N, CA and C of each residue as an Amber inpcrd file, in Angstrom:
protein
   585
 148.0990000 150.7560000 148.4660000 148.3890000 150.3630000 147.1430000
 147.3190000 150.5970000 146.1490000 147.5620000 151.2790000 145.0470000
 146.6000000 151.4930000 144.0560000 146.5330000 150.4480000 142.9800000
 145.3760000 150.0930000 142.6940000 145.1150000 148.9770000 141.6630000
 144.0880000 149.5070000 140.6440000 144.1920000 149.1290000 139.4430000
 143.1230000 149.3780000 138.4960000 142.1720000 148.2820000 138.4400000
 140.9000000 148.5110000 138.5500000 139.9560000 147.4990000 138.4140000
 139.0320000 147.7450000 137.2460000 138.5930000 146.7490000 136.5220000
 137.6180000 146.9320000 135.4470000 136.2850000 146.5450000 135.8540000
 135.2890000 147.2700000 135.4960000 133.8910000 146.8770000 135.7750000
 133.2300000 146.7300000 134.3800000 132.5270000 145.5210000 134.1870000
 131.8860000 145.3860000 132.9290000 130.3380000 145.4740000 133.2100000
 129.6690000 146.3040000 132.3710000 128.2680000 146.5210000 132.5510000
 127.5870000 146.0510000 131.3170000 126.8460000 144.9270000 131.3280000
 126.1080000 144.5290000 130.2070000 124.6770000 145.0880000 130.2820000
 124.2820000 145.5640000 129.1180000 122.9140000 146.1370000 129.0550000
 121.9570000 145.0800000 128.7590000 121.2350000 144.5570000 129.6190000
 120.4210000 143.3580000 129.5460000 119.2840000 143.5130000 128.5870000
 118.8390000 144.6920000 128.2770000 117.7480000 144.7840000 127.4690000
 117.9070000 144.3760000 125.9590000 119.1720000 144.2300000 125.5890000
 119.2950000 143.7320000 124.2100000 120.0550000 142.3060000 124.2140000
 120.0220000 141.6470000 125.3870000 120.5190000 140.2500000 125.4940000
 119.5250000 139.2380000 124.9760000 119.9700000 138.4270000 123.9290000
 119.1000000 137.4370000 123.4350000 119.6080000 136.0070000 123.7090000
 119.2000000 135.4270000 124.7790000 119.8800000 134.1220000 125.1760000
 119.6270000 132.9690000 124.2910000 118.6220000 133.0140000 123.4490000
 118.3450000 131.8560000 122.6020000 119.0140000 132.0030000 121.2100000
 119.9330000 132.9760000 121.1170000 120.4860000 133.2880000 119.7440000
 121.7200000 132.5350000 119.6530000 121.7910000 131.3190000 119.9380000
 122.9270000 130.4510000 119.7170000 123.1000000 130.0430000 118.3580000
 124.3880000 129.9050000 117.9860000 124.6410000 129.6930000 116.5120000
 125.3710000 128.2770000 116.4420000 125.0530000 127.5470000 115.3870000
 125.6380000 126.2660000 115.2010000 126.2990000 126.1730000 113.8540000
 126.7700000 124.9590000 113.5020000 127.5480000 124.8530000 112.2030000
 127.3250000 123.4010000 111.7330000 127.4940000 123.3220000 110.4790000
 127.3660000 121.9850000 109.8220000 128.7900000 121.4060000 109.5560000
 128.6990000 120.1440000 109.2250000 130.0120000 119.3530000 108.8650000
 129.9220000 118.9710000 107.4600000 130.9530000 119.0310000 106.7920000
 130.9910000 118.5380000 105.3800000 131.0180000 117.0350000 105.3530000
 130.1450000 116.4460000 104.6520000 130.2100000 114.9850000 104.4690000
 130.1310000 114.7980000 102.8980000 131.1130000 114.1410000 102.3650000
 131.2090000 114.0780000 100.8850000 130.5460000 112.8870000 100.2630000
 129.7670000 112.2100000 101.0350000 129.1800000 110.9460000 100.4340000
 127.6180000 111.1150000 100.3510000 127.1610000 110.4840000  99.2450000
 125.7240000 110.4570000  98.9450000 124.7680000 111.2090000  99.8200000
 123.9730000 110.4630000 100.6370000 122.9370000 110.9810000 101.4740000
 123.5440000 112.0900000 102.4440000 124.7240000 111.7380000 102.9170000
 125.4040000 112.8050000 103.8120000 125.5850000 114.1110000 102.9860000
 126.0480000 114.0370000 101.8840000 126.2810000 115.1980000 101.1070000
 124.9910000 115.9820000 100.9080000 123.8570000 115.2380000 100.6810000
 122.5920000 115.8330000 100.4530000 122.1810000 116.6230000 101.7200000
 122.4390000 115.9890000 102.8450000 122.0250000 116.6400000 104.1790000
 122.9080000 117.8100000 104.3450000 124.2050000 117.7430000 104.1140000
 125.0130000 118.9280000 104.2230000 124.6690000 120.1180000 103.3190000
 124.3660000 119.7950000 102.0690000 123.8590000 120.8620000 101.1450000
 122.5710000 121.4050000 101.6160000 121.7100000 120.7030000 102.2570000
 120.4810000 121.1930000 102.7620000 120.7210000 122.2890000 103.9110000
 121.8320000 122.0490000 104.6020000 122.1500000 123.0480000 105.7640000
 122.6560000 124.3910000 105.1180000 122.9520000 124.3470000 103.8620000
 123.5140000 125.6600000 103.2700000 122.4330000 126.4610000 102.6090000
 121.2540000 125.9430000 102.5220000 120.0610000 126.7100000 101.9540000
 119.8240000 127.9050000 102.9440000 119.2070000 128.9240000 102.2870000
 118.7630000 130.0850000 103.1590000 117.8540000 129.4820000 104.2700000
 117.9760000 129.9320000 105.5040000 117.2210000 129.3530000 106.6260000
 115.7440000 129.9370000 106.6870000 115.0010000 129.6830000 105.6460000
 113.5460000 129.9710000 105.6760000 112.8540000 128.8150000 106.2880000
 111.6310000 129.0650000 106.6920000 110.9180000 127.9850000 107.3150000
 110.7090000 126.8610000 106.3950000 110.4020000 127.0610000 105.0240000
 110.2630000 126.0200000 104.0920000 111.6060000 125.2370000 103.9020000
 112.6910000 126.0260000 103.7260000 113.9960000 125.2160000 103.4450000
 114.2650000 124.5120000 104.7020000 114.0210000 124.9490000 105.8710000
 114.3320000 124.1940000 107.1010000 113.6270000 122.9040000 107.2000000
 112.3270000 122.9960000 106.7530000 111.4140000 121.7550000 106.7260000
 112.0670000 120.8950000 105.7840000 112.3640000 121.2580000 104.5410000
 112.9290000 120.4440000 103.5100000 114.2300000 119.8510000 103.9500000
 115.0460000 120.6950000 104.5840000 116.3950000 120.1370000 105.0430000
 116.2450000 119.0210000 106.1850000 115.2600000 119.2630000 106.9620000
 114.9970000 118.0960000 107.9880000 114.5400000 116.7510000 107.3180000
 113.6980000 116.9220000 106.3370000 113.3440000 115.7710000 105.4990000
 114.5210000 115.0560000 104.8630000 115.3430000 115.8390000 104.1680000
 116.5550000 115.2910000 103.5320000 117.4080000 114.6260000 104.5770000
 117.5900000 115.1750000 105.7230000 118.6270000 114.7500000 106.7060000
 117.9730000 113.4980000 107.4620000 116.5960000 113.5040000 107.5970000
 115.9830000 112.3200000 108.2280000 116.2200000 111.1130000 107.3330000
 115.9920000 111.3630000 105.9770000 116.1520000 110.2530000 104.9480000
 117.6490000 109.7540000 105.0220000 118.5870000 110.7060000 105.1210000
 119.9500000 110.3150000 105.2320000 120.3050000 109.5110000 106.4080000
 119.7170000 109.9580000 107.5780000 119.9870000 109.2640000 108.8450000
 119.4880000 107.7980000 108.7320000 118.2830000 107.6290000 108.1080000
 117.6930000 106.2310000 107.8900000 118.4570000 105.3290000 106.8810000
 119.2020000 106.0610000 105.9390000 119.9160000 105.2960000 104.9470000
 121.3140000 104.8550000 105.3380000 121.9860000 105.7010000 106.1930000
 123.3580000 105.4350000 106.6090000 123.5150000 104.7790000 107.9250000
 124.2150000 103.7060000 108.0680000 124.4230000 102.9690000 109.2240000
 125.6190000 103.4130000 109.9270000 125.6570000 103.6710000 111.1640000
 126.8790000 103.9010000 111.9640000 127.9840000 104.6370000 111.3750000
 128.9730000 104.8400000 112.1050000 130.1610000 105.4140000 111.6320000
 130.2460000 106.9600000 111.4580000 131.3700000 107.3360000 110.8810000
 131.6200000 108.7730000 110.6980000 130.6510000 109.4330000 109.8010000
 130.1820000 108.8710000 108.7750000 129.1600000 109.4930000 107.9470000
 127.8480000 109.7680000 108.6870000 127.4080000 108.8380000 109.3560000
 126.1540000 109.0120000 110.1730000 126.3710000 110.0680000 111.2370000
 127.5280000 110.0750000 111.8990000 127.7800000 111.0960000 112.9100000
 127.6200000 112.5310000 112.3120000 128.2520000 112.6400000 111.0650000
 128.2500000 113.9710000 110.3790000 126.7700000 114.3360000 110.0440000
 125.9950000 113.3810000 109.5530000 124.6240000 113.6580000 109.2230000
 123.8170000 114.1460000 110.4920000 124.0850000 113.4790000 111.5630000
 123.4180000 113.8130000 112.8240000 123.7860000 115.1980000 113.3430000
 124.9610000 115.5060000 113.1320000 125.5800000 116.9470000 113.5720000
 124.8690000 117.9840000 112.5940000 124.7460000 117.6620000 111.3560000
 124.0850000 118.6370000 110.3720000 122.6010000 118.7130000 110.5950000
 122.0290000 117.6810000 111.0430000 120.5640000 117.7390000 111.3520000
 120.3810000 118.4800000 112.6800000 121.3350000 118.3520000 113.5740000
 121.3060000 119.1960000 114.7590000 121.3450000 120.7210000 114.4380000
 122.1700000 121.1930000 113.4750000 122.2350000 122.4530000 113.0190000
 120.8040000 122.9870000 112.6320000 120.1460000 122.0690000 111.7260000
 118.8660000 122.4800000 111.1440000 117.8360000 122.4950000 112.3690000
 117.9240000 121.6030000 113.3400000 117.0130000 121.5640000 114.4150000
 117.1140000 122.7740000 115.2910000 118.3000000 123.3920000 115.3650000
 118.5710000 124.6370000 116.0670000 117.7190000 125.7500000 115.4760000
 117.8060000 125.7760000 114.0470000 117.1130000 126.8380000 113.2700000
 115.5400000 126.6520000 113.5790000 115.1180000 125.5230000 113.6890000
 113.7350000 125.3440000 113.9650000 113.3530000 125.3990000 115.4310000
 114.3130000 125.8180000 116.3130000 114.0840000 125.9680000 117.7770000
 113.7350000 124.6010000 118.4440000 114.1340000 123.5260000 117.8080000
 114.0710000 122.1690000 118.3690000 115.3040000 121.8710000 119.1520000
 115.3960000 122.5730000 120.2620000 116.7170000 122.4940000 121.0230000
 116.9990000 121.0870000 121.5760000 115.9550000 120.4570000 122.0340000
 116.1860000 119.0150000 122.5930000 116.6050000 118.1180000 121.4590000
 115.9660000 118.3350000 120.3410000 116.3990000 117.5600000 119.1860000
 117.7130000 117.7360000 118.7060000 118.1580000 118.9930000 118.8230000
 119.5130000 119.3160000 118.4280000 120.5110000 118.7480000 119.4610000
 120.1250000 118.7410000 120.7150000 121.1420000 118.1090000 121.7440000
 121.1270000 116.6760000 121.4550000 119.9700000 116.0360000 121.2320000
 119.9700000 114.6040000 121.1270000 120.7820000 114.1020000 119.8520000
 120.5340000 114.8530000 118.7190000 121.4370000 114.6140000 117.4750000
 122.8450000 114.7150000 117.8050000 123.2020000 115.8510000 118.4250000
 124.6340000 116.0960000 118.6820000 125.2610000 115.0100000 119.6340000
 124.5040000 114.6480000 120.5540000 125.0570000 113.5160000 121.4930000
 125.1860000 112.2250000 120.7550000 124.2840000 111.9520000 119.7710000
 124.3470000 110.7080000 119.0610000 125.4850000 110.7510000 118.1330000
 125.7390000 111.9130000 117.5490000 126.9010000 112.2160000 116.7420000
 128.1980000 111.9590000 117.4720000 128.2330000 112.5760000 118.6190000
 129.4840000 112.4270000 119.5300000 129.7290000 110.9430000 119.9230000
 128.6110000 110.2270000 120.2290000 128.8060000 108.8320000 120.5190000
 129.4110000 108.0520000 119.3400000 129.0460000 108.4000000 118.2210000
 129.6460000 107.7970000 116.9230000 131.0430000 108.1670000 116.6080000
 131.2820000 109.4820000 116.8340000 132.6020000 110.0400000 116.4630000
 132.8410000 111.2430000 117.4290000 133.5490000 111.0480000 118.5090000
 133.8280000 112.0650000 119.5190000 134.8330000 113.1540000 119.0350000
 135.3830000 112.8320000 117.7880000 136.3810000 113.9050000 117.3170000
 135.8210000 114.9410000 116.3040000 134.3940000 115.1180000 116.3360000
 133.7600000 116.1400000 115.4910000 133.5740000 117.3850000 116.4430000
 134.4180000 118.3340000 116.3040000 134.2990000 119.4930000 117.1950000
 133.0490000 120.1920000 117.0480000 132.4230000 120.1930000 115.8850000
 131.2240000 120.9040000 115.6230000 130.1150000 120.2450000 116.4030000
 130.2000000 118.9440000 116.6680000 129.0340000 118.3150000 117.4910000
 128.9890000 118.9640000 118.8800000 130.1090000 119.3730000 119.4110000
 130.1210000 119.9650000 120.7700000 129.4950000 121.3530000 120.6900000
 129.9530000 122.0920000 119.5570000 129.3820000 123.4140000 119.3690000
 127.8650000 123.3330000 119.3440000 127.3470000 122.4650000 118.5120000
 125.9280000 122.3440000 118.2630000 125.3270000 121.9160000 119.5570000
 125.9060000 120.9940000 120.3470000 125.2740000 120.5540000 121.6190000
 125.1860000 121.7860000 122.5590000 126.3040000 122.5290000 122.6720000
 126.2680000 123.7080000 123.4890000 125.1700000 124.7380000 123.0880000
 124.9390000 124.9110000 121.7430000 123.9780000 125.8330000 121.3050000
 122.5500000 125.2630000 121.6150000 122.3760000 123.9760000 121.5300000
 121.0910000 123.4440000 121.9620000 120.8780000 123.5740000 123.3710000
 121.8260000 123.4310000 124.1420000 121.7250000 123.5350000 125.6890000
 121.3100000 124.9620000 126.0020000 121.9810000 125.9830000 125.3440000
 121.6480000 127.2720000 125.4710000 120.1290000 127.5210000 125.1900000
 119.7270000 127.0130000 124.0740000 118.2820000 127.1330000 123.7630000
 117.3410000 126.6040000 124.8690000 117.8030000 125.5070000 125.5050000
 117.0800000 124.9440000 126.6120000 117.2180000 125.6820000 127.9040000
 118.0660000 126.7450000 127.9400000 118.3850000 127.5490000 129.1140000
 119.0960000 126.6490000 130.0760000 119.9170000 125.6910000 129.6540000
 120.7740000 124.9450000 130.4280000 122.2200000 125.4130000 130.3610000
 122.3890000 126.6760000 130.7670000 123.5180000 127.4210000 130.4360000
 124.8650000 126.7440000 131.0860000 124.8130000 126.3190000 132.2770000
 125.9130000 125.6950000 132.9230000 126.3830000 124.4350000 132.1860000
 125.3710000 123.6790000 131.7440000 125.7080000 122.4710000 131.0200000
 126.3490000 122.8130000 129.6380000 125.9870000 123.9460000 129.1330000
 126.4080000 124.2620000 127.7040000 127.9540000 124.5740000 127.6860000
 128.4760000 125.1780000 128.8650000 129.7570000 125.6880000 128.8130000
 130.8770000 124.6150000 128.5670000 130.7810000 123.4450000 129.1880000
 131.8000000 122.3270000 128.9300000 131.8440000 121.9290000 127.5040000
 130.6140000 121.8860000 126.8490000 130.6280000 121.5090000 125.3990000
 131.2740000 122.4890000 124.4920000 131.1150000 123.8870000 124.9120000
 131.6500000 124.9080000 124.1790000 133.1820000 124.9810000 124.4230000
 133.5220000 124.6900000 125.5450000 134.9640000 124.6810000 125.9910000
 135.6230000 123.5360000 125.0590000 134.9890000 122.4240000 125.0090000
 135.4990000 121.2680000 124.1970000 135.7110000 121.6070000 122.7290000
 134.5900000 122.3200000 122.2250000 134.7360000 122.7090000 120.7960000
 135.8640000 123.5500000 120.5110000 136.1500000 124.4180000 121.4090000
 137.2540000 125.4750000 121.2800000 138.5030000 124.7480000 121.4350000
 138.6140000 123.8480000 122.3930000 139.8430000 123.1030000 122.6300000
 140.1880000 122.1770000 121.5150000 139.1370000 121.6350000 120.8820000
 139.3790000 120.7860000 119.7340000 139.7170000 121.4730000 118.4310000
 139.5640000 122.7940000 118.3840000 139.9190000 123.5790000 117.2900000
 138.7570000 123.5650000 116.1890000 137.5360000 123.7980000 116.7160000
 136.4400000 123.9240000 115.7910000 136.7750000 124.9190000 114.6030000
 136.3140000 124.6900000 113.4960000 136.6420000 125.4730000 112.2790000
 136.1530000 126.8660000 112.3370000 135.1300000 127.0510000 113.1620000
 134.6500000 128.5500000 113.3700000 134.5620000 128.8190000 114.8510000
 135.6880000 128.9890000 115.4170000 135.7030000 129.1720000 116.8900000
 135.0130000 130.4340000 117.3870000 134.8630000 131.3170000 116.5450000
 134.0620000 132.6470000 116.9220000 132.5730000 132.2350000 117.3200000
 132.1230000 131.1040000 116.7430000 130.7150000 130.8100000 117.0810000
 130.6760000 130.1300000 118.5060000 131.7160000 129.3260000 118.8660000
 131.6930000 128.8240000 120.1360000 132.0160000 129.8480000 121.2060000
 132.8740000 130.8060000 120.8740000 133.0990000 131.9840000 121.8640000
 131.8900000 132.6990000 122.0330000 131.2090000 133.0570000 121.0060000
 129.9750000 133.7870000 121.0980000 128.8700000 133.0890000 121.9680000
 128.6770000 131.8040000 121.6220000 127.7370000 130.9370000 122.3590000
 128.1190000 130.8610000 123.8780000 129.4220000 130.7130000 124.1270000
 129.8940000 130.5630000 125.5300000 129.7370000 131.9340000 126.2800000
 129.7050000 133.0810000 125.3830000 129.4940000 134.4070000 126.0740000
 128.0450000 134.4100000 126.5270000 127.1240000 133.9200000 125.6720000
 125.6740000 133.9340000 125.9910000 125.4840000 133.1230000 127.2640000
 126.0730000 131.9900000 127.3370000 125.8830000 131.1800000 128.5750000
 126.4640000 131.8510000 129.8330000 127.6600000 132.4170000 129.6760000
 128.2480000 133.0420000 130.9390000 127.4740000 134.2800000 131.2870000
 126.9750000 135.0560000 130.3790000 126.1640000 136.2150000 130.6280000
 124.8610000 135.7690000 131.3520000 124.2520000 134.7140000 130.8670000
 123.0690000 134.1770000 131.5040000 123.2220000 133.7880000 132.9870000
 124.4750000 133.2420000 133.2380000 124.8830000 132.8300000 134.5010000
 125.3820000 133.9600000 135.4300000 125.4360000 135.0920000 134.9360000
 125.8570000 136.3480000 135.6560000 127.3650000 136.6050000 135.6410000
 128.0650000 135.9360000 134.8340000 129.5610000 136.2020000 134.7940000
 129.8120000 137.2010000 133.6680000 129.6080000 138.4090000 133.9510000
 129.5040000 139.4770000 132.9770000 130.9120000 139.6090000 132.3400000
 131.9860000 139.7640000 133.1900000 133.2070000 140.0160000 132.6870000
 133.6540000 138.8920000 131.6950000 133.5380000 137.5730000 132.1220000
 133.8620000 136.5380000 131.1430000 133.0260000 136.5160000 129.9320000
 131.6570000 136.9200000 130.0190000 130.8170000 136.9760000 128.8310000
 131.5160000 138.1240000 127.8690000 131.7780000 139.1890000 128.4370000
 132.2970000 140.2560000 127.5510000 133.6070000 139.7910000 126.8440000
 134.4900000 139.0790000 127.5340000 135.7650000 138.5490000 127.0270000
 135.4750000 137.5520000 125.8430000 134.4720000 136.7380000 126.0290000
 134.1070000 135.7550000 124.9530000 133.5090000 136.4300000 123.8250000
 132.5720000 137.4200000 123.9790000 132.0510000 138.1590000 122.8540000
 133.1520000 138.8500000 122.1780000 134.0500000 139.5310000 122.9070000
 135.1510000 140.2410000 122.2760000 136.1020000 139.3070000 121.5080000
 136.3070000 138.1170000 121.9530000 137.0480000 137.1360000 121.3900000
 136.3860000 136.6550000 119.9630000 135.1150000 136.4610000 120.0670000
 134.3130000 136.1900000 118.8910000 134.5020000 137.2660000 117.7800000
 134.3920000 138.4770000 118.2410000 134.5550000 139.6420000 117.3230000
 135.9920000 139.7400000 116.7550000 136.8660000 139.5210000 117.6870000
 138.3870000 139.6720000 117.2370000 138.6020000 138.5700000 116.2010000
 138.1180000 137.4260000 116.3940000 138.3480000 136.3200000 115.4140000
 137.7090000 136.6270000 114.0550000 136.4950000 137.3470000 114.1040000
 135.7880000 137.5830000 112.9700000 135.1270000 139.0250000 113.0250000
 135.8610000 140.0290000 112.6610000 135.3060000 141.3810000 112.7690000
 134.0600000 141.6730000 111.9490000 133.7490000 140.7230000 110.9680000
 132.4080000 140.8740000 110.2830000 131.2700000 140.1360000 110.9830000
 131.5180000 139.5660000 112.0320000 130.5220000 138.7720000 112.9230000
 129.5530000 139.6970000 113.5860000 128.5880000 140.1140000 112.8590000
 127.7530000 141.2430000 113.4420000 127.0410000 140.8880000 114.8010000
 126.6500000 139.6910000 114.9770000 126.1740000 139.4050000 116.3870000
 127.1070000 139.5970000 117.4990000 128.3250000 139.2820000 117.2430000
 129.4120000 139.4790000 118.2640000 129.7120000 140.9710000 118.4290000
 129.7080000 141.6950000 117.2970000 129.9030000 143.0990000 117.2560000
 128.7780000 143.7900000 118.1230000 127.6350000 143.3800000 118.0000000
 126.4330000 143.8890000 118.6010000 126.5400000 143.6640000 120.1670000
 126.9370000 142.4000000 120.5390000 127.0800000 142.1520000 121.9290000
 128.2310000 142.9380000 122.6150000 129.3960000 143.0940000 121.9320000
 130.4640000 143.8510000 122.4120000 130.0110000 145.3380000 122.6880000
 129.3590000 145.7620000 121.7350000 128.8680000 147.2560000 121.7920000
 127.8400000 147.5670000 122.9920000 127.2890000 146.4680000 123.4480000
 126.2860000 146.6290000 124.6160000 127.0910000 146.9130000 125.9200000
 128.3400000 146.5920000 126.0460000 129.0000000 146.7640000 127.3660000
 129.7610000 148.0620000 127.4170000 129.8220000 148.4930000 128.6650000
 130.7350000 149.6180000 129.0040000 131.8250000 149.0510000 130.0000000
 133.0020000 149.3940000 129.6530000 134.0710000 148.8540000 130.5500000
 134.5750000 150.2050000 131.2330000 134.5120000 150.0800000 132.5420000
 134.7650000 151.2520000 133.3360000 136.0610000 150.9160000 134.2090000
 137.0000000 151.7380000 134.0520000 138.2050000 151.6210000 134.8330000
 138.1960000 152.4490000 136.0560000 138.4900000 151.9540000 137.1360000
 138.5480000 152.7620000 138.3840000 139.7510000 152.3120000 139.2370000
 140.1570000 153.2400000 139.9790000 141.3480000 153.0340000 140.9320000
 140.7130000 152.5070000 142.2470000 141.3830000 151.4430000 142.6740000
 140.9720000 150.8470000 143.9580000 142.1490000 151.0710000 144.9760000
 141.8660000 151.8030000 146.0390000 142.9390000 152.0010000 146.9740000
 142.9040000 151.1560000 148.1460000 142.2140000 149.9920000 147.9930000
 142.2200000 149.0500000 149.1840000 143.6470000 148.5750000 149.5020000
 143.9540000 148.5130000 150.7540000 145.2640000 147.9740000 151.1670000
 145.2390000 146.4320000 151.0490000 146.3540000 145.9340000 150.6850000
 146.3570000 144.3640000 150.6600000 146.1490000 143.8750000 152.1190000
 145.5620000 142.7400000 152.1810000 145.2070000 142.1250000 153.4820000
 146.5270000 141.3340000 153.9530000 146.6370000 141.2500000 155.1500000
 147.8060000 140.5360000 155.7850000 147.5850000 139.0680000 155.6070000
 148.5840000 138.3970000 155.3600000 148.5570000 136.8110000 155.0370000
 148.9510000 136.1450000 156.2220000
């Protein structure tokens, strides 16, 4: 019996495992709005420090509930830019505890776990973000591809990078990752085993 098998070869020299991407949540109220707006600034070191200050102030001013959850998720986005991965995970988890329906919180938690190189732990958070319909699923697929590749699941990583690219053909990081792979088709003439 002839079968076609695909082999995926990832070129590890251009793999950047800490290049996880997060997202902010729109909060239309006072301090929450200020924190959200801070996430939209160009991510320079100065802007990131200013954004953390704005979001810290917002966290201190807003008590519990959905608004506080959104502020924590947005601060997690900024913490990721600052490579404060544990802070990003902590903020995401606090946001999830307050409102488990914010898909972006799972995306940001997964990105933080990738930054901490806790790849196996990141995958369920990214799966949840995708299942919940995060507004930018290409980011969740991309991050999940990073985690899967780091764990040695090259074929699944390729499929996730490809899905991220298919969802957003202008997503350069996904395009760059897809282009690193060679997909080799070969015929396999192994006979099926007896059952």
